[in-house]
C-alpha atoms as a printed R data frame, in Angstrom:
    type eleno elety resid chain resno       x       y       z
1   ATOM     1    CA   MET     A     1  -9.757  -3.039  12.208
2   ATOM     2    CA   LYS     A     2  -7.569  -0.196  12.852
3   ATOM     3    CA   VAL     A     3  -5.035   0.744   9.718
4   ATOM     4    CA   GLN     A     4  -1.780   0.238  10.549
5   ATOM     5    CA   ILE     A     5   1.127   2.027   9.588
6   ATOM     6    CA   ILE     A     6   4.738  -0.443   9.063
7   ATOM     7    CA   ARG     A     7   8.033   1.497   9.126
8   ATOM     8    CA   SER     A     8   9.903  -2.095   9.428
9   ATOM     9    CA   LYS     A     9   9.238  -5.284   8.876
10  ATOM    10    CA   ALA     A    10   5.994  -6.220   9.869
11  ATOM    11    CA   THR     A    11   5.715  -9.050  12.607
12  ATOM    12    CA   VAL     A    12   3.358 -11.710  11.788
13  ATOM    13    CA   GLN     A    13   0.833 -10.228  14.644
14  ATOM    14    CA   GLN     A    14   1.008  -7.202  12.503
15  ATOM    15    CA   VAL     A    15   0.294  -9.246   9.236
16  ATOM    16    CA   ASN     A    16  -2.760 -10.749  10.569
17  ATOM    17    CA   ASN     A    17  -4.087  -7.972  12.131
18  ATOM    18    CA   MET     A    18  -4.141  -5.951   9.028
19  ATOM    19    CA   LEU     A    19  -5.944  -9.421   7.209
20  ATOM    20    CA   LYS     A    20  -8.761  -9.165   9.500
21  ATOM    21    CA   ALA     A    21 -10.354  -6.285   7.004
22  ATOM    22    CA   LEU     A    22 -10.389  -8.482   3.934
23  ATOM    23    CA   GLU     A    23  -9.091 -11.954   5.091
24  ATOM    24    CA   THR     A    24  -7.549 -12.918   2.532
25  ATOM    25    CA   TYR     A    25  -5.333 -10.022   1.317
26  ATOM    26    CA   ILE     A    26  -4.590  -6.434   2.134
27  ATOM    27    CA   LYS     A    27  -5.035  -3.244   0.841
28  ATOM    28    CA   LEU     A    28  -1.529  -1.051   1.170
29  ATOM    29    CA   ALA     A    29  -1.313   2.608   0.463
30  ATOM    30    CA   VAL     A    30   2.805   2.963  -0.341
31  ATOM    31    CA   ASP     A    31   4.463   6.257   0.392
32  ATOM    32    CA   ILE     A    32   7.630   5.640  -2.230
33  ATOM    33    CA   GLU     A    33   9.571   8.918  -0.568
34  ATOM    34    CA   ARG     A    34   9.261   8.009   3.427
35  ATOM    35    CA   ASP     A    35   9.585   3.947   2.347
36  ATOM    36    CA   ILE     A    36   6.462   3.117   4.984
37  ATOM    37    CA   ILE     A    37   3.304   1.730   4.290
38  ATOM    38    CA   ALA     A    38  -0.372   1.633   5.570
39  ATOM    39    CA   GLY     A    39  -2.315  -1.224   5.751
40  ATOM    40    CA   GLY     A    40  -5.259  -3.230   6.970
41  ATOM    41    CA   GLY     A    41  -8.265  -0.971   5.679
42  ATOM    42    CA   VAL     A    42 -11.586  -1.916   3.874
43  ATOM    43    CA   LEU     A    43 -10.253   0.897   0.959
44  ATOM    44    CA   HIS     A    44  -7.066   2.196  -0.080
45  ATOM    45    CA   ALA     A    45  -8.503   5.430   0.864
46  ATOM    46    CA   ASP     A    46  -8.763   4.372   4.280
47  ATOM    47    CA   CYS     A    47  -4.809   3.475   4.392
48  ATOM    48    CA   LYS     A    48  -3.913   6.863   2.183
49  ATOM    49    CA   ALA     A    49  -5.921   9.014   4.945
50  ATOM    50    CA   VAL     A    50  -3.749   7.242   7.701
51  ATOM    51    CA   LEU     A    51  -0.539   8.301   5.621
52  ATOM    52    CA   ILE     A    52  -1.850  11.647   5.148
53  ATOM    53    CA   ASP     A    53  -2.257  12.493   8.947
54  ATOM    54    CA   ASP     A    54   1.035  10.727   9.538
55  ATOM    55    CA   GLY     A    55   3.015  13.416   7.146
56  ATOM    56    CA   SER     A    56   2.824  11.989   3.490
57  ATOM    57    CA   LYS     A    57   2.514  13.777   1.032
58  ATOM    58    CA   GLN     A    58  -0.536  12.715  -1.646
59  ATOM    59    CA   GLU     A    59   1.820  12.491  -4.580
60  ATOM    60    CA   ASN     A    60   4.072   9.867  -2.988
61  ATOM    61    CA   ILE     A    61   1.231   7.336  -2.150
62  ATOM    62    CA   TRP     A    62   0.358   4.386  -4.367
63  ATOM    63    CA   GLY     A    63  -2.417   1.737  -4.044
64  ATOM    64    CA   ALA     A    64  -1.621  -2.033  -4.316
65  ATOM    65    CA   ASP     A    65  -2.899  -5.121  -2.946
66  ATOM    66    CA   TRP     A    66  -0.857  -7.632  -1.003
67  ATOM    67    CA   ILE     A    67  -1.861 -11.374  -0.819
68  ATOM    68    CA   PRO     A    68   0.306 -13.110   1.882
69  ATOM    69    CA   SER     A    69  -0.501 -16.466   1.380
70  ATOM    70    CA   THR     A    70   0.748 -16.321  -2.509
71  ATOM    71    CA   GLN     A    71   3.333 -13.368  -1.612
72  ATOM    72    CA   GLU     A    72   1.883 -11.581  -4.706
73  ATOM    73    CA   LEU     A    73   1.729  -7.442  -5.150
74  ATOM    74    CA   ILE     A    74  -0.969  -6.444  -7.503
75  ATOM    75    CA   TYR     A    75  -0.725  -2.733  -8.305
76  ATOM    76    CA   GLU     A    76  -4.515  -1.535  -8.804
77  ATOM    77    CA   ALA     A    77  -6.167   0.781  -6.562
78  ATOM    78    CA   LEU     A    78  -8.904   3.729  -7.430
79  ATOM    79    CA   ILE     A    79  -6.464   6.285  -5.495
80  ATOM    80    CA   ASN     A    80  -4.003   5.277  -8.569
81  ATOM    81    CA   ILE     A    81  -6.117   7.128 -11.035
82  ATOM    82    CA   ARG     A    82  -3.989  10.394 -12.008
83  ATOM    83    CA   PRO     A    83  -4.145  11.422 -14.990
84  ATOM    84    CA   LYS     A    84  -1.920  14.817 -14.039
85  ATOM    85    CA   ASP     A    85   0.794  12.087 -13.424
86  ATOM    86    CA   ASP     A    86   0.481  10.169 -16.688
87  ATOM    87    CA   ASN     A    87  -1.535   7.506 -14.810
88  ATOM    88    CA   PRO     A    88  -5.199   7.713 -16.299
89  ATOM    89    CA   ALA     A    89  -5.711   3.883 -15.043
90  ATOM    90    CA   MET     A    90  -6.062   2.195 -11.402
91  ATOM    91    CA   THR     A    91  -3.055  -0.038 -12.445
92  ATOM    92    CA   VAL     A    92   0.751   1.925 -11.648
93  ATOM    93    CA   LEU     A    93   1.798   2.372 -15.077
94  ATOM    94    CA   ASN     A    94   5.039   3.570 -14.225
95  ATOM    95    CA   PRO     A    95   7.646   0.933 -14.237
96  ATOM    96    CA   ASP     A    96   9.886   2.801 -11.753
97  ATOM    97    CA   ILE     A    97   7.175   3.635  -9.464
98  ATOM    98    CA   ARG     A    98   6.380  -0.137  -9.328
99  ATOM    99    CA   ASP     A    99   9.433  -1.326  -8.400
100 ATOM   100    CA   ARG     A   100   9.655   1.321  -5.591
101 ATOM   101    CA   ILE     A   101   6.395  -0.373  -4.576
102 ATOM   102    CA   LYS     A   102   7.817  -3.604  -5.100
103 ATOM   103    CA   GLU     A   103  11.199  -2.970  -3.212
104 ATOM   104    CA   ILE     A   104   9.018  -1.331  -0.254
105 ATOM   105    CA   VAL     A   105   6.363  -4.013   0.508
106 ATOM   106    CA   GLU     A   106   9.078  -7.167  -0.031
107 ATOM   107    CA   ARG     A   107  11.094  -5.327   2.551
108 ATOM   108    CA   LEU     A   108   8.706  -4.358   5.276
109 ATOM   109    CA   LEU     A   109   5.635  -7.716   4.556
110 ATOM   110    CA   LYS     A   110   8.085 -10.423   3.140
């Protein structure tokens, strides 16, 4: 399945297309500066690569998972391991960045 960039409220069809990769959840890369997401890849890195090709900057992209059935957002991804950005873990540790991710994902996917 092709990774999709979501710039405005996702349609049911777009969400269903993104779910095809993993069936129960969607891996996302979220650009917290451009307020867009890429989703539907097998890896967060797949989604990140699509955003970078679209003009996003690495430092603005964070990984998360979205579970549509429960509306749960999980802030974990290998692409989040960034010791130089004070994020040495897979989980996004900065509450301000988590808030931005949540705001963007809820606006585009809920």
